[in-house]
Each structure stands twice: as structure tokens, then as C-alpha cells.
C-alpha positions in Angstrom: -25.4 61.1 67.4 -23.9 60.0 63.9 -25.3 56.6 64.2 -28.9 58.6 64.3 -28.1 60.8 61.7 -26.9 57.5 59.6 -30.4 55.6 60.5 -32.5 58.3 58.6 -29.6 58.5 55.7 -29.4 54.9 55.3 -32.7 53.5 55.3 -33.7 56.9 52.1 -32.1 53.8 50.4 -34.2 51.1 48.9 -33.6 47.5 50.7 -33.1 44.6 48.6 -36.0 42.5 48.1 -34.0 39.4 48.0 -32.3 36.9 50.5 -29.3 36.8 48.3 -28.3 40.5 49.9 -27.6 38.3 53.5 -26.7 34.7 51.8 -23.8 36.3 49.6 -21.6 37.7 52.7 -21.7 33.8 54.0 -21.7 32.2 51.0 -18.4 31.0 51.4 -19.8 29.1 55.3 -22.6 27.7 53.2 -20.2 26.2 49.9 -18.3 24.4 53.0 -21.2 22.9 54.5 -22.5 21.5 51.7 -19.2 20.0 50.8 -18.9 18.5 54.2 -22.6 17.3 53.7 -21.4 15.7 50.3 -18.8 13.8 52.1 -21.5 12.5 55.1 -23.9 12.0 52.9 -21.3 9.5 50.2 -20.2 7.6 53.5 -23.6 6.8 53.9 -24.4 5.4 50.9 -21.5 3.6 50.6 -22.3 1.5 53.5 -24.9 -1.0 52.2 -22.4 -2.6 49.6 -19.7 -3.0 52.2 -22.1 -4.6 54.0 -23.5 -6.7 51.3 -19.7 -8.2 50.7 -19.7 -9.0 54.7 -22.9 -11.0 54.5 -22.3 -12.3 51.1 -18.6 -13.6 51.3 -17.7 -12.8 54.6 -20.6 -14.6 56.7 -22.5 -16.9 53.9 -19.6 -17.6 52.0 -21.2 -17.3 48.8 -18.1 -17.3 46.7 -16.1 -19.7 48.7 -18.8 -22.8 49.0 -20.3 -21.7 51.8 -17.4 -21.3 54.4 -17.3 -17.6 55.8 -14.4 -15.6 55.5 -13.6 -14.1 59.2 -10.8 -11.8 57.3 -13.4 -10.2 55.0 -15.8 -9.6 57.8 -12.3 -7.6 60.0 -11.3 -6.0 56.8 -14.9 -4.4 55.5 -15.6 -4.0 59.3 -12.6 -1.7 60.1 -13.0 -0.2 56.5 -17.2 0.7 57.4 -15.5 2.0 61.1 -13.5 5.0 59.1 -16.2 5.5 56.7 -18.5 6.1 59.7 -16.1 8.2 61.7 -15.2 10.2 59.0 -18.6 10.4 57.9 -19.4 11.8 61.5 -16.6 14.6 61.4 -18.1 15.7 57.8 -21.4 15.8 59.7 -20.2 18.1 62.5 -18.4 20.2 60.2 -21.1 21.0 58.1 -23.0 21.3 61.1 -20.7 24.3 62.2 -20.4 25.8 58.9 -24.4 25.9 58.8 -24.8 27.4 62.1 -22.6 30.3 60.9 -24.4 30.5 58.1 -27.7 30.6 59.3 -26.6 32.9 62.9 -25.1 35.6 61.2 -27.7 35.9 58.4 -30.3 36.0 61.2 -28.4 38.5 62.8 -27.5 40.9 60.0 -31.5 40.9 59.3 -32.7 41.4 62.8 -29.8 44.2 62.7 -31.2 45.4 59.8 -34.9 45.1 60.8 -34.5 47.4 64.1 -32.9 50.0 61.9 -35.8 50.1 59.8 -38.3 50.2 62.9 -36.1 53.1 64.7 -36.5 55.1 61.4 -40.5 54.0 61.2 -42.5 57.2 62.1 -45.2 56.9 65.0 -48.2 56.1 62.1 -46.2 53.2 60.8 -45.6 51.7 64.4 -49.2 52.5 64.9 -49.9 50.7 61.5 -47.9 47.5 62.6 -48.8 46.9 66.2 -46.0 46.3 68.7 -47.1 42.9 69.0 -46.1 42.0 65.4 -43.3 44.0 65.2 -41.6 41.9 68.0 -42.9 38.8 66.3 -41.3 40.0 62.9 -38.2 40.9 64.8 -38.0 37.4 66.8 -40.2 34.4 65.8 -40.5 35.4 61.9 -36.0 36.2 61.6 -35.5 32.8 63.4 -38.0 31.0 60.7 -35.8 32.6 58.1 -32.5 31.5 59.5 -34.3 27.9 60.1 -34.9 28.0 56.1 -31.5 28.9 55.2 -29.8 26.1 57.7 -32.6 23.7 56.4 -31.7 24.5 52.9 -27.8 24.5 52.9 -28.0 21.2 54.7 -31.0 19.5 53.8 -31.3 20.0 50.2 -28.2 18.4 49.5 -29.0 15.4 51.7 -32.1 15.0 50.4 -30.7 15.2 47.1 -28.0 13.0 47.6 -29.7 10.0 49.6 -33.1 9.8 47.4 -30.9 9.9 44.0 -28.0 8.5 45.5 -30.2 5.2 46.8 -31.9 4.7 43.4 -29.0 4.8 41.8 -27.1 2.6 43.8 -30.2 0.3 43.7 -30.1 0.0 40.1 -26.5 -0.9 40.4 -27.2 -3.5 42.5 -30.3 -5.1 40.6 -32.4 -3.6 37.9 -35.9 -4.5 39.1 -35.3 -3.2 42.9 -34.3 -0.2 40.9 -37.8 -0.3 38.8 -39.6 -1.0 42.2 -38.2 2.3 44.1 -38.5 4.5 40.8 -42.1 3.4 40.4 -43.1 4.3 43.8 -41.2 7.8 43.6 -43.8 9.5 42.0 -46.3 8.6 44.2 -44.7 9.5 47.3 -43.7 13.1 45.8 -47.6 13.4 45.2 -48.7 12.8 49.0 -46.2 15.4 49.5 -47.2 17.8 47.1 -50.8 17.5 48.6 -49.9 17.6 52.3 -48.0 20.9 51.5 -51.2 22.4 49.4 -53.3 21.9 52.5 -50.3 23.3 54.9 -49.1 26.1 53.3 -51.9 28.9 53.8 -52.2 28.1 57.1 -48.7 29.2 58.2 -49.5 32.6 57.5 -52.5 32.5 59.3 -50.0 30.9 62.5 -48.3 33.9 61.6 -51.0 36.6 62.1 -52.7 34.7 65.0 -48.6 34.6 67.1 -48.5 38.6 66.2 -52.4 38.8 68.3 -50.8 36.8 71.0 -48.1 38.5 71.3 -50.0 42.1 71.6 -52.2 40.7 74.1 -48.9 40.0 76.5 -47.5 43.2 75.7 -50.2 45.2 76.0 -51.3 43.0 79.8 -47.7 43.0 81.1 -47.6 46.7 79.9 -51.1 47.6 82.0 -51.0 45.3 84.6 -51.6 47.7 87.2 -54.6 48.7 85.3 -56.0 45.0 85.2 -55.2 44.1 88.7 -56.9 48.4 89.6 -60.0 46.8 87.6 -60.2 43.4 89.0 -60.1 42.1 85.3 -57.3 39.6 85.5 -60.3 37.0 84.3 -61.2 39.1 81.5 -57.8 39.2 80.0 -57.0 35.8 80.8 -59.9 34.8 78.6 -58.9 37.3 75.8 -55.6 35.7 75.9 -56.8 31.7 76.5 -59.3 32.9 72.7 -56.3 34.0 71.4 -54.4 31.3 72.0 -56.6 28.7 71.7 -56.9 30.1 68.1 -53.4 29.7 67.6 -53.0 25.7 69.0 -55.8 25.2 66.6 -54.0 26.4 63.5 -51.0 24.4 64.4 -52.7 21.5 65.5 -54.3 21.5 61.6 -50.6 21.7 60.6 -49.4 19.1 62.9 -52.8 16.7 61.4 -52.1 16.8 58.3 -48.1 16.2 58.7 -49.1 13.2 61.4 -51.3 11.7 58.1 -48.5 12.1 56.0 -45.8 10.4 57.6 -47.8 7.2 58.1 -48.9 6.7 54.5 -45.3 7.5 53.0 -44.1 4.8 55.8 -46.4 2.6 54.6 -45.7 2.8 50.6 -41.9 2.3 51.2 -43.1 -0.5 53.5 -44.7 -2.0 50.3 -41.6 -1.3 48.2 -39.5 -3.2 50.8 -42.1 -6.3 50.7 -41.4 -6.2 46.6 -38.0 -6.3 47.1 -38.4 -9.2 49.4 -40.7 -10.6 47.1 -38.6 -10.2 43.5 -35.6 -11.2 45.9 -36.7 -14.5 47.1 -37.1 -15.4 43.4 -34.0 -14.3 42.7 -31.9 -15.5 45.2 -33.5 -19.3 44.6 -32.6 -19.0 40.7 -29.1 -17.6 42.1 -29.4 -14.1 40.4 -29.5 -12.1 43.5 -27.6 -12.9 46.5 -28.8 -12.4 50.1 -26.6 -9.7 51.1 -27.6 -7.8 47.9 -31.3 -8.2 49.4 -30.1 -6.7 52.7 -28.1 -3.8 51.1 -31.4 -3.1 49.0 -33.8 -2.9 51.9 -31.1 -0.6 53.5 -31.3 1.8 50.4 -34.9 1.6 50.8 -34.9 2.8 54.4 -32.1 5.8 53.2 -34.4 7.0 50.4 -37.1 6.9 52.9 -35.1 9.0 55.3 -34.7 11.8 52.7 -38.2 11.4 51.3 -39.0 12.2 55.4 -36.4 15.2 55.1 -37.6 16.6 52.2 -40.7 16.9 53.5 -39.3 18.6 57.0 -37.8 20.9 54.4 -40.2 21.7 52.5 -42.0 22.7 55.5 -39.1 25.0 56.5 -39.3 26.8 53.6 -43.0 27.3 53.2 -42.7 29.0 56.6 -39.8 30.4 55.9 -41.1 32.2 52.9 -44.0 33.8 54.7 -42.0 34.8 57.5 -39.2 36.2 54.9 -42.4 38.0 53.2 -43.3 39.5 56.6 -39.9 41.0 57.2 -39.5 42.3 53.5 -42.6 44.5 55.0 -40.1 46.0 57.3 -37.0 46.4 55.4 -38.9 47.4 52.8 -40.6 50.2 54.2 -39.5 53.7 53.7 -39.7 56.3 56.3 -42.7 57.9 56.1 -41.3 60.8 56.7 -39.1 62.0 53.6 -35.4 63.2 55.4 -34.4 67.0 54.5 -31.2 68.4 53.9 -31.0 71.6 55.8 -28.3 71.2 58.8 -26.7 74.9 59.0 -27.0 77.5 61.5 -30.4 79.7 61.8 -30.3 83.4 62.7 -32.7 82.9 65.8 -32.8 80.1 68.6 -36.1 78.9 69.4 -38.7 80.7 67.3 -41.6 78.8 66.3 -44.2 79.7 63.6 -47.6 78.1 62.8 -48.5 79.2 59.5 -52.1 78.3 58.4 -51.7 74.6 59.7 -54.0 72.0 59.5 -53.9 68.3 60.6 -55.4 64.9 60.2 -53.8 61.5 61.1 -53.5 59.4 58.9 -56.3 57.4 57.5 -58.7 59.4 59.0 -60.8 62.1 57.7 -61.4 63.7 61.1 -59.3 67.5 60.8 -57.4 67.5 64.4 -56.1 70.8 63.8 -58.0 73.4 61.5 -55.7 77.0 60.2 -53.6 77.7 63.3 -51.7 80.4 62.9 -49.4 81.2 66.0 -45.5 82.5 66.8 -43.9 81.9 69.8 -40.5 84.3 69.9 -37.2 82.9 71.3 -37.5 82.8 75.1 -40.9 83.2 75.4 -42.9 81.0 77.8 -46.5 80.0 76.1 -49.1 77.6 78.0 -51.4 75.3 75.8 -55.0 74.8 77.2 -58.3 72.9 76.4 -60.7 70.5 76.7 -59.3 67.1 76.5 -59.7 66.2 72.6 -58.7 70.0 71.4 -55.5 69.1 69.9 -53.1 70.3 72.0 -50.9 67.2 72.0 -51.0 66.9 68.3 -50.0 70.8 67.9 -46.4 70.3 69.9 -46.2 66.8 68.4 -46.1 68.6 64.7 -42.8 71.2 66.3 -40.2 67.7 66.1 -41.9 66.8 63.3 -43.6 63.4 64.8 -46.5 63.7 62.2 -46.2 66.0 58.7 -48.9 68.8 59.1 -51.9 68.1 56.1 -52.0 71.6 55.2 -49.5 74.7 55.6 -46.4 74.8 56.9 -44.5 74.3 60.9 -41.2 76.6 60.8 -38.5 76.3 63.8 -36.1 79.3 63.2 -37.8 80.5 60.0 -37.2 76.7 58.3 -39.6 74.4 57.4 -39.5 71.7 59.9 -39.9 69.5 56.6 -36.6 70.6 55.4 -34.3 70.0 58.3 -32.5 66.9 58.8 -34.4 65.5 61.3 -31.8 64.5 63.9 -30.5 67.8 63.5 -34.3 69.5 64.2 -34.8 67.4 67.1 -31.8 68.5 68.9 -32.7 71.3 69.0 -35.8 70.7 70.9 -36.4 68.5 74.5 -39.5 66.6 74.5 -41.2 65.7 77.9 -44.0 63.4 77.1 -47.9 62.9 78.8 -46.1 59.4 79.3 -43.2 59.3 81.5 -41.4 56.5 79.9 -38.1 55.2 81.4 -35.6 52.6 80.9 -34.5 49.4 83.2 -31.1 51.2 84.0 -30.2 53.3 86.8 -31.3 56.7 87.6 -28.1 58.4 86.0 -28.4 56.5 82.8 -32.0 57.4 82.5 -31.3 61.3 82.9 -27.7 60.9 81.0 -30.9 60.3 77.7 -30.7 63.9 77.5 -26.6 64.3 77.2 -25.0 61.2 77.1 -21.4 62.8 77.8 -23.1 64.5 80.9 -20.8 64.3 83.8 -22.4 63.4 87.4 -22.4 67.3 88.6 -24.3 68.2 85.0 -27.0 65.1 85.8 -27.0 66.2 89.6 -27.9 70.2 88.6 -30.7 69.3 85.9 -32.2 66.9 88.6 -32.3 69.7 91.1 -34.3 71.7 89.0 -36.9 69.4 88.5 -37.0 68.6 91.8 -36.0 65.1 91.5 -32.7 65.5 93.5 -33.9 64.9 96.8 -36.3 61.6 96.5 -33.3 60.1 94.5 -30.8 60.9 97.2 -33.0 59.3 99.4 -32.7 56.3 97.8 -31.1 53.0 98.8 -27.9 53.5 96.2 -28.8 57.5 95.1 -28.2 58.2 91.2 -27.0 54.4 90.9 -30.2 53.0 91.6 -31.8 50.6 89.0 -35.3 51.6 87.9 -37.8 48.4 87.6 -38.9 48.2 83.7 -40.8 51.0 82.4 -40.5 52.6 86.1 -42.6 50.2 87.9 -40.4 51.0 91.0 -41.0 54.7 91.1 -44.1 57.0 91.3 -45.8 58.8 88.6 -44.7 61.9 90.2 -41.0 60.6 90.4 -41.2 59.2 86.9 -42.4 62.4 85.9 -39.6 64.5 87.7 -37.0 62.4 86.0 -38.3 62.8 82.6 -38.4 66.3 83.0 -34.4 66.3 84.4 -33.9 64.3 81.1 -35.2 66.6 79.1 -33.7 69.9 81.5 -29.7 68.2 80.8 -29.9 68.6 77.0 -30.1 72.0 77.2 -32.2 72.4 73.9 -33.5 75.7 72.8 -37.0 75.1 72.7 -38.8 73.0 75.9 -41.7 71.4 75.5 -44.0 70.2 78.6 -46.7 67.9 77.4 -48.8 67.8 80.3 -45.5 66.0 82.3 -46.7 67.6 85.2 -50.0 66.5 86.3 -48.5 64.2 88.9 -46.7 66.7 90.7 -48.4 68.7 93.9 -48.9 72.3 93.3 -45.8 73.2 95.4 -43.2 71.1 93.9 -44.6 72.5 90.6 -44.5 76.0 91.5 -40.5 75.3 92.3 -40.1 73.3 89.3 -41.1 76.1 87.1 -39.4 78.6 88.9 -36.3 77.0 89.0 -36.4 76.9 85.2 -36.7 80.0 84.1 -33.7 81.1 86.2 -31.8 78.2 84.7 -33.1 78.5 81.1 -34.0 82.5 80.5 -33.4 81.8 76.9 -35.2 78.9 76.1 -38.7 78.9 74.5 -40.9 76.3 76.8 -44.0 75.2 75.6 -46.6 73.9 78.6 -49.6 71.9 77.9 -51.5 71.6 81.0 -55.1 71.2 82.7 -54.6 73.6 85.6 -54.6 77.0 85.6 -52.0 77.2 88.3 -49.7 75.5 86.0 -50.0 77.9 83.3 -50.9 81.4 85.0 -47.4 82.6 84.7 -46.6 82.1 81.4 -45.7 84.9 78.6 -49.2 83.8 76.8 -51.9 81.5 77.1 -53.3 79.6 74.2 -56.6 78.3 73.7 -57.8 75.5 72.0 -61.4 74.1 71.1 -62.2 71.8 68.6 -58.6 72.0 67.2 -58.8 76.3 66.4 -57.4 78.7 68.2 -60.0 80.5 70.1 -57.9 83.3 72.3 -54.1 83.9 72.8 -53.3 86.3 75.8 -51.7 86.7 79.6 -54.0 85.4 82.4 -54.9 88.8 83.3 -56.3 89.1 79.6 -57.9 85.5 78.9 -59.7 86.0 82.5 -61.1 89.5 81.2 -61.7 88.6 77.5 -62.3 84.6 76.8 -65.1 82.5 77.8 -63.7 79.3 77.5 -60.7 80.5 79.7 -62.6 82.1 82.3 -65.2 78.7 82.3 -62.1 76.2 83.4 -60.9 78.7 85.8 -64.0 79.2 87.5 -64.3 75.4 87.6 -61.0 75.3 89.7 -61.6 78.4 92.1 -60.8 76.4 95.0 -57.6 74.9 94.0 -56.5 78.6 93.1 -58.0 79.6 96.4 -55.5 77.3 97.9 -52.2 78.3 95.6 -53.3 82.1 96.3 -53.1 81.6 100.3 
């Protein structure tokens, strides 16, 4: 419960817009990673000069009248091996600290994103879309992790390889250094052109990945209806089109870089050729040794590796920047429903008032509810009936403040719902939704969501009231039976009864059933309501239903039509005085007769 309160309180503070908030916590790891990378690259840069010494004096014996010296070969060879081993150790430690930096930053971001999503209103979740939220909290955060890791590792290695190679080339031979320096701007221009063409595609790529994930999520959730309607081919085609668009964009990016790599390789081979040409003239004049030419070619190769790493680094930066922008949209999204501060004790328990309430969904001009005035007293059972689209669910969704009203006020126990701390308000209410939501856990754990401290006897009692105890005990493991994802292993009626048991276990002051007994047979439903009246006589009960049999025993029945209350009264009063209710009753006479019989 404390965690729920913190979610709402913490997200009233603005989340920092820059990545430094996450990096600074793990900056020591990043600094250590950079230091070890300096050691690794420095060892690589020292190798060509030592190799030059081995070739010139150890093998060719240039300074010893053409007589090679095996001692020089052994000495410098051992030095090279030691440097390689030390460089390898530095590289391994660099990888350790890079991973510690990137993984921890990604872990913190993912947790913050999830907390933000948990604080979103329904309309915010609808606006982002489930598929997009999943992509952002998985793929986008992975891209940002790669950005951080590659930046810490790649920026140091690339900079040292490129500028170190150029520096050592000038040390070896001034002309060699000039050749490399002249080619450098051409190579950089090639990188800039390619990145300029590829960068806009990264954002498009992530949006297309959103679409693929959305289709995947929808189709897995609705696999039963897809099979029932024999729409597998239709969905394969829809998914295929979205995936083809994703692959097409990915290929465009890959093709850009595929053309860039050979162009850059060609440039570097031209540099190598020029070094060989210049070196051949200088070797013949005695100004340059063969070992120096070999060292120059090695430095040129290292420079090429550095440039290729720079390309990958810029590619990761471009992808990561797009992903970071998408993550910031989640982190910087303030909860649309501003949390109130009221958490005190109220005089009444379960009183609900609608005062001149009108409501429209965000971004829609269609008014769902119009000038609703209704008072529900504590302990009263009130049913709500009306045609599909008349605003029944919208009305009860305003009580726990799933949405904010457009006009008027909704009061619970004399306090406007907008003034409540949302956790305190929702603790007063147990809500059974139209669609039963179950989790991939045991039946006992699913019911205990109503009260996490409840013992098994309390859970069994709630299940018995919900008419679920018998079928639960008939399963292989009873209350320990695992529920498949989204409750797929249970029938519609079984899922509804478990959801109702969860609400009953909460022992809330207000119970709301939003058409949550539609999958129950009439006898089971009647037994449920009878047991509920006996077990929770003081709780206020609101029942949305389509069947007269479900509501006729209510203290009052509210009839909605086109978002307005057209009549309120008992079953007998409405039969006598409300044409809309009478029409519903007449259409269900056969069913009513069966119940009476």
C-alpha cells in the first residue's frame, strides 16, 4: 500500500530531461571503464614500433651490416606478448565496468518507466498504446543501454586509435603522417553523409516496431476470436505487411552502411598504396627502413579500425538518441489525474453523489453523460440499466476516478473524488470490471489481490460467497491451481467468479459490478447476490446488468438512455411508470418466467 502511495507522490515531481540523472550514479564505473580502455588501446599503439624494431634489427640487421639478431627478436617478442596480455586484461576489465554501467542505467530507466506507466490514467495508456509502451520499456531502453556502453567504450577507443595512429605515423615518417591526415577529412565527410541519410530512418524504425508489437499483442490476446472467426490468414497478412515495412526500413539503413564500408576501405587502401609508393622511394634512398613501412601500414589499419568503430558509434548514438527521446516521453509524462491530498476519516461510509455531472472522453466532442444527478446512500443496492452505449460503464468509472468529469462533481462520503489521495479513494472501492482480468498465478494468489494479508480461510469464504468454491476445489490442485495467461485455462463464468471473490475479499465500503455476472447462469447469479446481501449488508452495491433478473431485487434501479437518467425507482415502480424499462422487461418475459417458475 505504501508503494502505491509513493507512485502517485513521486510522479508529481518532474523527471529530469537529461540522461545525466542516470549516468552520474554509475559514473565511477564509467571512469574506470575509460581508464582500462586507455590501457588497452595504448598497448595496441605501442605494438607497431616494437614490430618495426624486430624487423629492422632483429631480422634484417640494418644496423648490424645485414646480420639479424635473434636476441632482439626474443627480447622484443616477449615485450610484445606482455603488452598484449596486459592489454587483454585491460580490455576484459573495461568490458566488466562498461556492462556494469550500461546494465545498471538500463535497470534504473526500466523501473522508472514502469512506475510512470503505473501512474498513467487510462486515457494516457490509450494514447501511447500497449504495443508502443512495451517497445519503449524493452527495445528502446536496450538501445539507450547500447548507447551508453558504446559511448564509454567506443569514444575512448576510437579517439585514441585515430589520433594515436596519426601521431605515431608522424613520429615514424612525416610524409606518411601527411598522407593519412589528408585522407582523414574525406573519410569523415563520407561518414557524415551516410549518417545524415540514415538518421531519419531510426525514428521511423522504432515507430514501425511499435506497430508490429501492437499487432502481436492484440493477436495473442484475441487468439480465440481469431480462430473462431477463421481470421488467421487475415491476421497473417496484416502482421506480414507491418513486418515487411519494418524490414524494408531496416534494409535501407543496412544498405546505406553497406555502401559506406567498401568506400571507406577503398580510401584506406589508397592510403596504404601511397605509403608503399612513398616508402619504396625512401627505402631506396635509405631514408626509411622496411620495418617503418610495416609499422606505417599497421597504424593505417588501426586508423581504419578506429574509423569503422566511429561509424558504429555514431550509428548507436543516432539510434540511442531516438530511443531516449521516446523514453523521455514516458518519464516526463505527468499523471493526467492530479492526485488530491485528502486522506482523512469521513463521517459516512459508502455514500455516493453525482451532482450535475457531464462527461466526455479526451479528444472527443461526443458527450457520454449529460447532467447526471444521483445520490446513493450507504448500504443501498442500486442497479443501472440501459441500452449499449448509454453510458453505464462510464458513469461508474467516475467513482474511483478512472477518468475526470467534464462538468459537475462526484462525491464519495461527502468529499469530491478529485480531492482524495487516489490510493485512499480506491481503497474504499472494490471494482469488478466487465472483462475479468486474471494473472498467471495460482487461484489463491489471484483472489488475494483483494487483500494481500488475507489467510486461506478468508479467501475460501470470499470464494464461497462468489459461488466459486465448488469449482475451485474440483480442480487438480484446488486453490493452488495455476491460472494460464489472461485466465485462458478457465471459462468465462469461472473467471468472473474469481474476480468477484477478489472484490469481496477486499471488504470495501463500495462494491461495483460492471456487468460482471453476464457469464453466470441465472441461478448462480441469484445465489451470489443473496450471499452478498447476507455477508456485506452495510456495503453500498452498484450493479450494472443487462438482465431484469439481475437487478429486480435492487433497492433502486437507474435507467439510462443516451447518457441521461430517464427514470429511477424500484422494479415495480419502473414497470408501472418507465416505458424504456418496460420495453426491456417485455423483451425478456420468457427469461423472467423461467426464473419465477
